[in-house]
mmCIF file of the N, C-alpha and C atoms, coordinates in Angstrom:
data_MODEL
# 
_entry.id   MODEL 
# 
loop_
_atom_site.group_PDB 
_atom_site.id 
_atom_site.type_symbol 
_atom_site.label_atom_id 
_atom_site.label_alt_id 
_atom_site.label_comp_id 
_atom_site.label_asym_id 
_atom_site.label_entity_id 
_atom_site.label_seq_id 
_atom_site.pdbx_PDB_ins_code 
_atom_site.Cartn_x 
_atom_site.Cartn_y 
_atom_site.Cartn_z 
_atom_site.occupancy 
_atom_site.B_iso_or_equiv 
_atom_site.pdbx_formal_charge 
_atom_site.auth_seq_id 
_atom_site.auth_comp_id 
_atom_site.auth_asym_id 
_atom_site.auth_atom_id 
_atom_site.pdbx_PDB_model_num 
ATOM 1   N N  . UNK A 1 1  ? 0.935   -1.141 -0.274  1.00 0.00 ? 1  UNK A N  1 
ATOM 2   C CA . UNK A 1 1  ? 0.042   0.064  0.236   1.00 0.00 ? 1  UNK A CA 1 
ATOM 3   C C  . UNK A 1 1  ? 0.924   1.279  0.144   1.00 0.00 ? 1  UNK A C  1 
ATOM 4   N N  . UNK A 1 2  ? 0.223   2.355  -0.871  1.00 0.00 ? 2  UNK A N  1 
ATOM 5   C CA . UNK A 1 2  ? 1.147   3.214  -0.851  1.00 0.00 ? 2  UNK A CA 1 
ATOM 6   C C  . UNK A 1 2  ? 0.965   4.269  0.520   1.00 0.00 ? 2  UNK A C  1 
ATOM 7   N N  . UNK A 1 3  ? 2.179   4.885  0.930   1.00 0.00 ? 3  UNK A N  1 
ATOM 8   C CA . UNK A 1 3  ? 2.163   5.763  2.032   1.00 0.00 ? 3  UNK A CA 1 
ATOM 9   C C  . UNK A 1 3  ? 1.848   7.031  1.726   1.00 0.00 ? 3  UNK A C  1 
ATOM 10  N N  . UNK A 1 4  ? 0.852   8.173  2.303   1.00 0.00 ? 4  UNK A N  1 
ATOM 11  C CA . UNK A 1 4  ? 0.585   8.983  2.039   1.00 0.00 ? 4  UNK A CA 1 
ATOM 12  C C  . UNK A 1 4  ? 1.211   9.856  2.997   1.00 0.00 ? 4  UNK A C  1 
ATOM 13  N N  . UNK A 1 5  ? 1.568   10.963 2.506   1.00 0.00 ? 5  UNK A N  1 
ATOM 14  C CA . UNK A 1 5  ? 2.721   11.925 3.097   1.00 0.00 ? 5  UNK A CA 1 
ATOM 15  C C  . UNK A 1 5  ? 1.609   12.684 3.884   1.00 0.00 ? 5  UNK A C  1 
ATOM 16  N N  . UNK A 1 6  ? 1.684   13.235 5.282   1.00 0.00 ? 6  UNK A N  1 
ATOM 17  C CA . UNK A 1 6  ? 0.915   13.925 6.131   1.00 0.00 ? 6  UNK A CA 1 
ATOM 18  C C  . UNK A 1 6  ? 1.143   15.652 5.418   1.00 0.00 ? 6  UNK A C  1 
ATOM 19  N N  . UNK A 1 7  ? 2.283   15.983 4.705   1.00 0.00 ? 7  UNK A N  1 
ATOM 20  C CA . UNK A 1 7  ? 2.303   17.220 3.985   1.00 0.00 ? 7  UNK A CA 1 
ATOM 21  C C  . UNK A 1 7  ? 1.814   17.187 2.822   1.00 0.00 ? 7  UNK A C  1 
ATOM 22  N N  . UNK A 1 8  ? 1.629   15.879 1.997   1.00 0.00 ? 8  UNK A N  1 
ATOM 23  C CA . UNK A 1 8  ? 0.602   16.132 1.144   1.00 0.00 ? 8  UNK A CA 1 
ATOM 24  C C  . UNK A 1 8  ? -0.960  16.546 1.337   1.00 0.00 ? 8  UNK A C  1 
ATOM 25  N N  . UNK A 1 9  ? -1.611  16.039 2.357   1.00 0.00 ? 9  UNK A N  1 
ATOM 26  C CA . UNK A 1 9  ? -2.981  15.721 2.945   1.00 0.00 ? 9  UNK A CA 1 
ATOM 27  C C  . UNK A 1 9  ? -2.976  17.314 3.245   1.00 0.00 ? 9  UNK A C  1 
ATOM 28  N N  . UNK A 1 10 ? -1.909  17.866 4.182   1.00 0.00 ? 10 UNK A N  1 
ATOM 29  C CA . UNK A 1 10 ? -2.441  19.363 4.403   1.00 0.00 ? 10 UNK A CA 1 
ATOM 30  C C  . UNK A 1 10 ? -2.282  20.407 3.019   1.00 0.00 ? 10 UNK A C  1 
ATOM 31  N N  . UNK A 1 11 ? -1.457  19.859 2.173   1.00 0.00 ? 11 UNK A N  1 
ATOM 32  C CA . UNK A 1 11 ? -1.444  21.097 1.282   1.00 0.00 ? 11 UNK A CA 1 
ATOM 33  C C  . UNK A 1 11 ? -2.321  20.922 0.135   1.00 0.00 ? 11 UNK A C  1 
ATOM 34  N N  . UNK A 1 12 ? -2.940  19.541 0.075   1.00 0.00 ? 12 UNK A N  1 
ATOM 35  C CA . UNK A 1 12 ? -4.454  19.022 -0.507  1.00 0.00 ? 12 UNK A CA 1 
ATOM 36  C C  . UNK A 1 12 ? -5.501  19.952 0.445   1.00 0.00 ? 12 UNK A C  1 
ATOM 37  N N  . UNK A 1 13 ? -5.719  19.854 1.573   1.00 0.00 ? 13 UNK A N  1 
ATOM 38  C CA . UNK A 1 13 ? -6.412  20.747 2.204   1.00 0.00 ? 13 UNK A CA 1 
ATOM 39  C C  . UNK A 1 13 ? -6.479  21.879 1.724   1.00 0.00 ? 13 UNK A C  1 
ATOM 40  N N  . UNK A 1 14 ? -5.107  22.542 2.122   1.00 0.00 ? 14 UNK A N  1 
ATOM 41  C CA . UNK A 1 14 ? -5.266  24.441 1.751   1.00 0.00 ? 14 UNK A CA 1 
ATOM 42  C C  . UNK A 1 14 ? -5.416  24.767 0.199   1.00 0.00 ? 14 UNK A C  1 
ATOM 43  N N  . UNK A 1 15 ? -5.183  23.340 -0.735  1.00 0.00 ? 15 UNK A N  1 
ATOM 44  C CA . UNK A 1 15 ? -5.737  23.996 -2.321  1.00 0.00 ? 15 UNK A CA 1 
ATOM 45  C C  . UNK A 1 15 ? -7.004  23.818 -2.263  1.00 0.00 ? 15 UNK A C  1 
ATOM 46  N N  . UNK A 1 16 ? -8.017  23.192 -1.278  1.00 0.00 ? 16 UNK A N  1 
ATOM 47  C CA . UNK A 1 16 ? -9.467  22.678 -1.724  1.00 0.00 ? 16 UNK A CA 1 
ATOM 48  C C  . UNK A 1 16 ? -9.943  24.184 -0.575  1.00 0.00 ? 16 UNK A C  1 
ATOM 49  N N  . UNK A 1 17 ? -9.485  24.742 0.323   1.00 0.00 ? 17 UNK A N  1 
ATOM 50  C CA . UNK A 1 17 ? -9.598  25.805 0.905   1.00 0.00 ? 17 UNK A CA 1 
ATOM 51  C C  . UNK A 1 17 ? -9.797  26.857 -0.129  1.00 0.00 ? 17 UNK A C  1 
ATOM 52  N N  . UNK A 1 18 ? -8.768  27.320 -1.026  1.00 0.00 ? 18 UNK A N  1 
ATOM 53  C CA . UNK A 1 18 ? -8.580  28.207 -1.917  1.00 0.00 ? 18 UNK A CA 1 
ATOM 54  C C  . UNK A 1 18 ? -9.322  27.978 -2.893  1.00 0.00 ? 18 UNK A C  1 
ATOM 55  N N  . UNK A 1 19 ? -9.902  26.953 -3.057  1.00 0.00 ? 19 UNK A N  1 
ATOM 56  C CA . UNK A 1 19 ? -11.184 26.829 -4.633  1.00 0.00 ? 19 UNK A CA 1 
ATOM 57  C C  . UNK A 1 19 ? -12.464 26.997 -3.970  1.00 0.00 ? 19 UNK A C  1 
ATOM 58  N N  . UNK A 1 20 ? -12.769 27.126 -2.254  1.00 0.00 ? 20 UNK A N  1 
ATOM 59  C CA . UNK A 1 20 ? -14.082 27.333 -2.097  1.00 0.00 ? 20 UNK A CA 1 
ATOM 60  C C  . UNK A 1 20 ? -14.650 28.355 -2.775  1.00 0.00 ? 20 UNK A C  1 
ATOM 61  N N  . UNK A 1 21 ? -16.163 28.314 -3.041  1.00 0.00 ? 21 UNK A N  1 
ATOM 62  C CA . UNK A 1 21 ? -16.628 29.209 -3.509  1.00 0.00 ? 21 UNK A CA 1 
ATOM 63  C C  . UNK A 1 21 ? -16.536 29.499 -5.159  1.00 0.00 ? 21 UNK A C  1 
ATOM 64  N N  . UNK A 1 22 ? -15.662 29.128 -5.647  1.00 0.00 ? 22 UNK A N  1 
ATOM 65  C CA . UNK A 1 22 ? -15.354 29.132 -7.101  1.00 0.00 ? 22 UNK A CA 1 
ATOM 66  C C  . UNK A 1 22 ? -16.300 28.316 -7.801  1.00 0.00 ? 22 UNK A C  1 
ATOM 67  N N  . UNK A 1 23 ? -17.145 28.584 -8.622  1.00 0.00 ? 23 UNK A N  1 
ATOM 68  C CA . UNK A 1 23 ? -17.749 27.632 -9.505  1.00 0.00 ? 23 UNK A CA 1 
ATOM 69  C C  . UNK A 1 23 ? -16.780 26.407 -10.337 1.00 0.00 ? 23 UNK A C  1 
ATOM 70  N N  . UNK A 1 24 ? -16.962 25.146 -10.425 1.00 0.00 ? 24 UNK A N  1 
ATOM 71  C CA . UNK A 1 24 ? -16.190 24.077 -10.549 1.00 0.00 ? 24 UNK A CA 1 
ATOM 72  C C  . UNK A 1 24 ? -17.213 22.906 -11.436 1.00 0.00 ? 24 UNK A C  1 
ATOM 73  N N  . UNK A 1 25 ? -16.343 22.150 -12.159 1.00 0.00 ? 25 UNK A N  1 
ATOM 74  C CA . UNK A 1 25 ? -16.782 20.700 -12.948 1.00 0.00 ? 25 UNK A CA 1 
ATOM 75  C C  . UNK A 1 25 ? -15.842 19.724 -12.215 1.00 0.00 ? 25 UNK A C  1 
ATOM 76  N N  . UNK A 1 26 ? -16.621 19.171 -11.202 1.00 0.00 ? 26 UNK A N  1 
ATOM 77  C CA . UNK A 1 26 ? -16.012 17.948 -10.546 1.00 0.00 ? 26 UNK A CA 1 
ATOM 78  C C  . UNK A 1 26 ? -16.192 16.579 -11.449 1.00 0.00 ? 26 UNK A C  1 
ATOM 79  N N  . UNK A 1 27 ? -15.060 16.073 -11.596 1.00 0.00 ? 27 UNK A N  1 
ATOM 80  C CA . UNK A 1 27 ? -15.171 14.679 -12.171 1.00 0.00 ? 27 UNK A CA 1 
ATOM 81  C C  . UNK A 1 27 ? -14.886 13.779 -11.454 1.00 0.00 ? 27 UNK A C  1 
ATOM 82  N N  . UNK A 1 28 ? -15.569 12.340 -11.352 1.00 0.00 ? 28 UNK A N  1 
ATOM 83  C CA . UNK A 1 28 ? -15.092 11.434 -10.083 1.00 0.00 ? 28 UNK A CA 1 
ATOM 84  C C  . UNK A 1 28 ? -14.983 10.073 -10.866 1.00 0.00 ? 28 UNK A C  1 
ATOM 85  N N  . UNK A 1 29 ? -14.004 9.307  -10.709 1.00 0.00 ? 29 UNK A N  1 
ATOM 86  C CA . UNK A 1 29 ? -13.535 8.294  -11.436 1.00 0.00 ? 29 UNK A CA 1 
ATOM 87  C C  . UNK A 1 29 ? -14.163 7.265  -10.135 1.00 0.00 ? 29 UNK A C  1 
ATOM 88  N N  . UNK A 1 30 ? -15.279 6.398  -10.496 1.00 0.00 ? 30 UNK A N  1 
ATOM 89  C CA . UNK A 1 30 ? -15.581 5.427  -9.715  1.00 0.00 ? 30 UNK A CA 1 
ATOM 90  C C  . UNK A 1 30 ? -15.223 3.930  -9.923  1.00 0.00 ? 30 UNK A C  1 
ATOM 91  N N  . UNK A 1 31 ? -14.192 3.904  -10.856 1.00 0.00 ? 31 UNK A N  1 
ATOM 92  C CA . UNK A 1 31 ? -13.764 2.536  -10.837 1.00 0.00 ? 31 UNK A CA 1 
ATOM 93  C C  . UNK A 1 31 ? -14.687 1.675  -12.169 1.00 0.00 ? 31 UNK A C  1 
ATOM 94  N N  . UNK A 1 32 ? -14.245 1.130  -12.657 1.00 0.00 ? 32 UNK A N  1 
ATOM 95  C CA . UNK A 1 32 ? -14.438 0.374  -13.890 1.00 0.00 ? 32 UNK A CA 1 
ATOM 96  C C  . UNK A 1 32 ? -15.166 1.163  -14.854 1.00 0.00 ? 32 UNK A C  1 
ATOM 97  N N  . UNK A 1 33 ? -14.348 2.310  -15.522 1.00 0.00 ? 33 UNK A N  1 
ATOM 98  C CA . UNK A 1 33 ? -14.815 2.989  -16.408 1.00 0.00 ? 33 UNK A CA 1 
ATOM 99  C C  . UNK A 1 33 ? -16.264 4.199  -16.118 1.00 0.00 ? 33 UNK A C  1 
ATOM 100 N N  . UNK A 1 34 ? -16.488 4.230  -14.681 1.00 0.00 ? 34 UNK A N  1 
ATOM 101 C CA . UNK A 1 34 ? -17.519 5.065  -14.346 1.00 0.00 ? 34 UNK A CA 1 
ATOM 102 C C  . UNK A 1 34 ? -17.171 6.429  -13.728 1.00 0.00 ? 34 UNK A C  1 
ATOM 103 N N  . UNK A 1 35 ? -17.305 7.353  -14.554 1.00 0.00 ? 35 UNK A N  1 
ATOM 104 C CA . UNK A 1 35 ? -17.034 8.645  -14.298 1.00 0.00 ? 35 UNK A CA 1 
ATOM 105 C C  . UNK A 1 35 ? -18.420 9.391  -13.926 1.00 0.00 ? 35 UNK A C  1 
ATOM 106 N N  . UNK A 1 36 ? -18.364 10.220 -12.892 1.00 0.00 ? 36 UNK A N  1 
ATOM 107 C CA . UNK A 1 36 ? -19.435 11.003 -12.675 1.00 0.00 ? 36 UNK A CA 1 
ATOM 108 C C  . UNK A 1 36 ? -18.945 12.390 -12.803 1.00 0.00 ? 36 UNK A C  1 
ATOM 109 N N  . UNK A 1 37 ? -20.071 13.306 -12.933 1.00 0.00 ? 37 UNK A N  1 
ATOM 110 C CA . UNK A 1 37 ? -19.516 14.740 -13.022 1.00 0.00 ? 37 UNK A CA 1 
ATOM 111 C C  . UNK A 1 37 ? -20.298 15.582 -12.338 1.00 0.00 ? 37 UNK A C  1 
ATOM 112 N N  . UNK A 1 38 ? -20.050 16.629 -11.800 1.00 0.00 ? 38 UNK A N  1 
ATOM 113 C CA . UNK A 1 38 ? -20.893 17.268 -10.885 1.00 0.00 ? 38 UNK A CA 1 
ATOM 114 C C  . UNK A 1 38 ? -20.341 18.852 -11.551 1.00 0.00 ? 38 UNK A C  1 
ATOM 115 N N  . UNK A 1 39 ? -21.234 19.898 -11.459 1.00 0.00 ? 39 UNK A N  1 
ATOM 116 C CA . UNK A 1 39 ? -21.313 20.981 -11.333 1.00 0.00 ? 39 UNK A CA 1 
ATOM 117 C C  . UNK A 1 39 ? -21.740 21.695 -10.159 1.00 0.00 ? 39 UNK A C  1 
ATOM 118 N N  . UNK A 1 40 ? -20.558 22.521 -9.449  1.00 0.00 ? 40 UNK A N  1 
ATOM 119 C CA . UNK A 1 40 ? -21.293 23.272 -8.056  1.00 0.00 ? 40 UNK A CA 1 
ATOM 120 C C  . UNK A 1 40 ? -19.717 23.902 -7.547  1.00 0.00 ? 40 UNK A C  1 
ATOM 121 N N  . UNK A 1 41 ? -20.090 24.179 -6.118  1.00 0.00 ? 41 UNK A N  1 
ATOM 122 C CA . UNK A 1 41 ? -18.632 24.869 -5.613  1.00 0.00 ? 41 UNK A CA 1 
ATOM 123 C C  . UNK A 1 41 ? -18.598 24.106 -4.392  1.00 0.00 ? 41 UNK A C  1 
ATOM 124 N N  . UNK A 1 42 ? -17.309 24.105 -3.507  1.00 0.00 ? 42 UNK A N  1 
ATOM 125 C CA . UNK A 1 42 ? -16.932 23.510 -2.755  1.00 0.00 ? 42 UNK A CA 1 
ATOM 126 C C  . UNK A 1 42 ? -17.051 24.200 -1.488  1.00 0.00 ? 42 UNK A C  1 
ATOM 127 N N  . UNK A 1 43 ? -18.321 23.820 -0.956  1.00 0.00 ? 43 UNK A N  1 
ATOM 128 C CA . UNK A 1 43 ? -18.848 24.123 0.403   1.00 0.00 ? 43 UNK A CA 1 
ATOM 129 C C  . UNK A 1 43 ? -18.202 24.423 1.652   1.00 0.00 ? 43 UNK A C  1 
ATOM 130 N N  . UNK A 1 44 ? -17.846 22.981 2.047   1.00 0.00 ? 44 UNK A N  1 
ATOM 131 C CA . UNK A 1 44 ? -17.103 23.028 3.126   1.00 0.00 ? 44 UNK A CA 1 
ATOM 132 C C  . UNK A 1 44 ? -15.804 21.977 3.272   1.00 0.00 ? 44 UNK A C  1 
ATOM 133 N N  . UNK A 1 45 ? -14.810 22.336 3.880   1.00 0.00 ? 45 UNK A N  1 
ATOM 134 C CA . UNK A 1 45 ? -13.642 21.696 3.947   1.00 0.00 ? 45 UNK A CA 1 
ATOM 135 C C  . UNK A 1 45 ? -13.228 20.875 5.308   1.00 0.00 ? 45 UNK A C  1 
ATOM 136 N N  . UNK A 1 46 ? -13.321 19.838 5.877   1.00 0.00 ? 46 UNK A N  1 
ATOM 137 C CA . UNK A 1 46 ? -13.367 19.200 7.298   1.00 0.00 ? 46 UNK A CA 1 
ATOM 138 C C  . UNK A 1 46 ? -11.927 18.424 6.769   1.00 0.00 ? 46 UNK A C  1 
ATOM 139 N N  . UNK A 1 47 ? -11.661 17.883 8.383   1.00 0.00 ? 47 UNK A N  1 
ATOM 140 C CA . UNK A 1 47 ? -10.384 17.021 8.664   1.00 0.00 ? 47 UNK A CA 1 
ATOM 141 C C  . UNK A 1 47 ? -10.042 15.826 7.547   1.00 0.00 ? 47 UNK A C  1 
ATOM 142 N N  . UNK A 1 48 ? -11.086 15.353 6.994   1.00 0.00 ? 48 UNK A N  1 
ATOM 143 C CA . UNK A 1 48 ? -10.891 13.816 6.549   1.00 0.00 ? 48 UNK A CA 1 
ATOM 144 C C  . UNK A 1 48 ? -11.706 14.427 5.458   1.00 0.00 ? 48 UNK A C  1 
ATOM 145 N N  . UNK A 1 49 ? -12.695 14.993 4.870   1.00 0.00 ? 49 UNK A N  1 
ATOM 146 C CA . UNK A 1 49 ? -13.561 15.028 3.760   1.00 0.00 ? 49 UNK A CA 1 
ATOM 147 C C  . UNK A 1 49 ? -13.970 16.500 3.173   1.00 0.00 ? 49 UNK A C  1 
ATOM 148 N N  . UNK A 1 50 ? -14.367 16.693 2.450   1.00 0.00 ? 50 UNK A N  1 
ATOM 149 C CA . UNK A 1 50 ? -14.911 17.988 1.854   1.00 0.00 ? 50 UNK A CA 1 
ATOM 150 C C  . UNK A 1 50 ? -16.418 17.761 1.188   1.00 0.00 ? 50 UNK A C  1 
ATOM 151 N N  . UNK A 1 51 ? -16.892 18.984 1.233   1.00 0.00 ? 51 UNK A N  1 
ATOM 152 C CA . UNK A 1 51 ? -18.351 18.771 0.324   1.00 0.00 ? 51 UNK A CA 1 
ATOM 153 C C  . UNK A 1 51 ? -18.458 19.530 -0.853  1.00 0.00 ? 51 UNK A C  1 
ATOM 154 N N  . UNK A 1 52 ? -19.257 19.087 -1.848  1.00 0.00 ? 52 UNK A N  1 
ATOM 155 C CA . UNK A 1 52 ? -19.750 20.054 -3.022  1.00 0.00 ? 52 UNK A CA 1 
ATOM 156 C C  . UNK A 1 52 ? -20.803 19.974 -2.989  1.00 0.00 ? 52 UNK A C  1 
ATOM 157 N N  . UNK A 1 53 ? -21.400 21.703 -3.029  1.00 0.00 ? 53 UNK A N  1 
ATOM 158 C CA . UNK A 1 53 ? -22.638 21.605 -3.395  1.00 0.00 ? 53 UNK A CA 1 
ATOM 159 C C  . UNK A 1 53 ? -23.249 21.780 -4.813  1.00 0.00 ? 53 UNK A C  1 
ATOM 160 N N  . UNK A 1 54 ? -24.008 21.175 -5.573  1.00 0.00 ? 54 UNK A N  1 
ATOM 161 C CA . UNK A 1 54 ? -24.260 20.905 -6.810  1.00 0.00 ? 54 UNK A CA 1 
ATOM 162 C C  . UNK A 1 54 ? -25.308 21.922 -7.293  1.00 0.00 ? 54 UNK A C  1 
ATOM 163 N N  . UNK A 1 55 ? -25.125 22.198 -8.650  1.00 0.00 ? 55 UNK A N  1 
ATOM 164 C CA . UNK A 1 55 ? -26.064 23.233 -8.784  1.00 0.00 ? 55 UNK A CA 1 
ATOM 165 C C  . UNK A 1 55 ? -27.688 22.831 -8.682  1.00 0.00 ? 55 UNK A C  1 
ATOM 166 N N  . UNK A 1 56 ? -27.923 21.434 -8.628  1.00 0.00 ? 56 UNK A N  1 
ATOM 167 C CA . UNK A 1 56 ? -29.140 20.869 -8.503  1.00 0.00 ? 56 UNK A CA 1 
ATOM 168 C C  . UNK A 1 56 ? -29.726 20.926 -6.907  1.00 0.00 ? 56 UNK A C  1 
ATOM 169 N N  . UNK A 1 57 ? -28.743 21.052 -6.198  1.00 0.00 ? 57 UNK A N  1 
ATOM 170 C CA . UNK A 1 57 ? -29.073 21.489 -4.734  1.00 0.00 ? 57 UNK A CA 1 
ATOM 171 C C  . UNK A 1 57 ? -28.558 19.813 -4.053  1.00 0.00 ? 57 UNK A C  1 
ATOM 172 N N  . UNK A 1 58 ? -28.386 19.187 -4.798  1.00 0.00 ? 58 UNK A N  1 
ATOM 173 C CA . UNK A 1 58 ? -27.564 17.849 -3.935  1.00 0.00 ? 58 UNK A CA 1 
ATOM 174 C C  . UNK A 1 58 ? -26.181 18.339 -3.510  1.00 0.00 ? 58 UNK A C  1 
ATOM 175 N N  . UNK A 1 59 ? -25.679 17.660 -2.411  1.00 0.00 ? 59 UNK A N  1 
ATOM 176 C CA . UNK A 1 59 ? -24.566 17.766 -1.564  1.00 0.00 ? 59 UNK A CA 1 
ATOM 177 C C  . UNK A 1 59 ? -23.680 16.286 -1.469  1.00 0.00 ? 59 UNK A C  1 
ATOM 178 N N  . UNK A 1 60 ? -22.395 16.382 -2.187  1.00 0.00 ? 60 UNK A N  1 
ATOM 179 C CA . UNK A 1 60 ? -21.554 15.028 -2.430  1.00 0.00 ? 60 UNK A CA 1 
ATOM 180 C C  . UNK A 1 60 ? -20.687 15.478 -1.485  1.00 0.00 ? 60 UNK A C  1 
ATOM 181 N N  . UNK A 1 61 ? -20.114 14.293 -0.619  1.00 0.00 ? 61 UNK A N  1 
ATOM 182 C CA . UNK A 1 61 ? -19.287 14.414 -0.190  1.00 0.00 ? 61 UNK A CA 1 
ATOM 183 C C  . UNK A 1 61 ? -18.027 13.424 -0.328  1.00 0.00 ? 61 UNK A C  1 
ATOM 184 N N  . UNK A 1 62 ? -16.426 13.890 -0.087  1.00 0.00 ? 62 UNK A N  1 
ATOM 185 C CA . UNK A 1 62 ? -15.483 13.266 -0.698  1.00 0.00 ? 62 UNK A CA 1 
ATOM 186 C C  . UNK A 1 62 ? -14.442 13.241 -0.106  1.00 0.00 ? 62 UNK A C  1 
ATOM 187 N N  . UNK A 1 63 ? -13.518 12.438 -0.120  1.00 0.00 ? 63 UNK A N  1 
ATOM 188 C CA . UNK A 1 63 ? -12.326 12.389 0.713   1.00 0.00 ? 63 UNK A CA 1 
ATOM 189 C C  . UNK A 1 63 ? -11.103 13.192 -0.059  1.00 0.00 ? 63 UNK A C  1 
ATOM 190 N N  . UNK A 1 64 ? -10.317 13.626 0.827   1.00 0.00 ? 64 UNK A N  1 
ATOM 191 C CA . UNK A 1 64 ? -8.949  14.225 0.648   1.00 0.00 ? 64 UNK A CA 1 
ATOM 192 C C  . UNK A 1 64 ? -8.035  12.998 -0.220  1.00 0.00 ? 64 UNK A C  1 
ATOM 193 N N  . UNK A 1 65 ? -8.238  11.992 0.129   1.00 0.00 ? 65 UNK A N  1 
ATOM 194 C CA . UNK A 1 65 ? -7.243  10.742 -0.267  1.00 0.00 ? 65 UNK A CA 1 
ATOM 195 C C  . UNK A 1 65 ? -7.765  10.876 -1.773  1.00 0.00 ? 65 UNK A C  1 
ATOM 196 N N  . UNK A 1 66 ? -8.608  10.484 -1.815  1.00 0.00 ? 66 UNK A N  1 
ATOM 197 C CA . UNK A 1 66 ? -9.174  10.356 -3.562  1.00 0.00 ? 66 UNK A CA 1 
ATOM 198 C C  . UNK A 1 66 ? -8.503  11.453 -4.347  1.00 0.00 ? 66 UNK A C  1 
ATOM 199 N N  . UNK A 1 67 ? -8.550  12.713 -4.023  1.00 0.00 ? 67 UNK A N  1 
ATOM 200 C CA . UNK A 1 67 ? -7.798  13.915 -4.533  1.00 0.00 ? 67 UNK A CA 1 
ATOM 201 C C  . UNK A 1 67 ? -6.249  13.273 -4.858  1.00 0.00 ? 67 UNK A C  1 
ATOM 202 N N  . UNK A 1 68 ? -5.884  13.124 -3.867  1.00 0.00 ? 68 UNK A N  1 
ATOM 203 C CA . UNK A 1 68 ? -4.601  12.545 -3.947  1.00 0.00 ? 68 UNK A CA 1 
ATOM 204 C C  . UNK A 1 68 ? -4.229  11.394 -4.840  1.00 0.00 ? 68 UNK A C  1 
ATOM 205 N N  . UNK A 1 69 ? -5.041  10.773 -4.728  1.00 0.00 ? 69 UNK A N  1 
ATOM 206 C CA . UNK A 1 69 ? -4.773  9.664  -5.426  1.00 0.00 ? 69 UNK A CA 1 
ATOM 207 C C  . UNK A 1 69 ? -5.103  9.778  -7.458  1.00 0.00 ? 69 UNK A C  1 
ATOM 208 N N  . UNK A 1 70 ? -5.797  10.892 -7.064  1.00 0.00 ? 70 UNK A N  1 
ATOM 209 C CA . UNK A 1 70 ? -6.359  11.610 -8.636  1.00 0.00 ? 70 UNK A CA 1 
ATOM 210 C C  . UNK A 1 70 ? -7.669  10.836 -9.076  1.00 0.00 ? 70 UNK A C  1 
ATOM 211 N N  . UNK A 1 71 ? -8.098  10.461 -8.185  1.00 0.00 ? 71 UNK A N  1 
ATOM 212 C CA . UNK A 1 71 ? -9.363  9.692  -8.339  1.00 0.00 ? 71 UNK A CA 1 
ATOM 213 C C  . UNK A 1 71 ? -10.434 11.174 -8.522  1.00 0.00 ? 71 UNK A C  1 
ATOM 214 N N  . UNK A 1 72 ? -10.427 12.446 -8.436  1.00 0.00 ? 72 UNK A N  1 
ATOM 215 C CA . UNK A 1 72 ? -10.852 13.475 -8.670  1.00 0.00 ? 72 UNK A CA 1 
ATOM 216 C C  . UNK A 1 72 ? -10.438 14.489 -8.932  1.00 0.00 ? 72 UNK A C  1 
ATOM 217 N N  . UNK A 1 73 ? -11.008 15.088 -10.129 1.00 0.00 ? 73 UNK A N  1 
ATOM 218 C CA . UNK A 1 73 ? -10.137 16.054 -10.874 1.00 0.00 ? 73 UNK A CA 1 
ATOM 219 C C  . UNK A 1 73 ? -11.288 17.467 -10.815 1.00 0.00 ? 73 UNK A C  1 
ATOM 220 N N  . UNK A 1 74 ? -10.752 18.521 -10.876 1.00 0.00 ? 74 UNK A N  1 
ATOM 221 C CA . UNK A 1 74 ? -11.166 19.801 -10.651 1.00 0.00 ? 74 UNK A CA 1 
ATOM 222 C C  . UNK A 1 74 ? -11.057 20.474 -12.053 1.00 0.00 ? 74 UNK A C  1 
ATOM 223 N N  . UNK A 1 75 ? -12.294 21.055 -12.583 1.00 0.00 ? 75 UNK A N  1 
ATOM 224 C CA . UNK A 1 75 ? -11.821 21.996 -13.588 1.00 0.00 ? 75 UNK A CA 1 
ATOM 225 C C  . UNK A 1 75 ? -12.896 23.439 -13.081 1.00 0.00 ? 75 UNK A C  1 
ATOM 226 N N  . UNK A 1 76 ? -12.065 24.594 -13.771 1.00 0.00 ? 76 UNK A N  1 
ATOM 227 C CA . UNK A 1 76 ? -12.894 25.629 -13.771 1.00 0.00 ? 76 UNK A CA 1 
ATOM 228 C C  . UNK A 1 76 ? -14.072 25.737 -14.739 1.00 0.00 ? 76 UNK A C  1 
ATOM 229 N N  . UNK A 1 77 ? -15.159 26.007 -14.139 1.00 0.00 ? 77 UNK A N  1 
ATOM 230 C CA . UNK A 1 77 ? -16.502 26.037 -15.136 1.00 0.00 ? 77 UNK A CA 1 
ATOM 231 C C  . UNK A 1 77 ? -16.473 27.361 -15.883 1.00 0.00 ? 77 UNK A C  1 
ATOM 232 N N  . UNK A 1 78 ? -16.416 27.427 -17.164 1.00 0.00 ? 78 UNK A N  1 
ATOM 233 C CA . UNK A 1 78 ? -16.533 28.442 -18.214 1.00 0.00 ? 78 UNK A CA 1 
ATOM 234 C C  . UNK A 1 78 ? -17.936 29.122 -18.245 1.00 0.00 ? 78 UNK A C  1 
ATOM 235 N N  . UNK A 1 79 ? -17.887 30.126 -18.127 1.00 0.00 ? 79 UNK A N  1 
ATOM 236 C CA . UNK A 1 79 ? -19.037 31.009 -18.153 1.00 0.00 ? 79 UNK A CA 1 
ATOM 237 C C  . UNK A 1 79 ? -19.621 31.183 -19.419 1.00 0.00 ? 79 UNK A C  1 
# 
């Protein structure tokens, strides 16, 4: 199993905090060619997870480790 450096987690949390409130397109790789796409903003960042409030009103919860593993990608939403 791959070691996850604590410094990397803190850097990821800092980057997520910097993206709060910015309209984003979030692509989540769920495995076996299942990719889900969400449009919304990062609402909250907690020690282990962060939440994305979608345009449709639903809230998705994701882990910081998935960002480090590149299972979650962020793109700035074009106006």
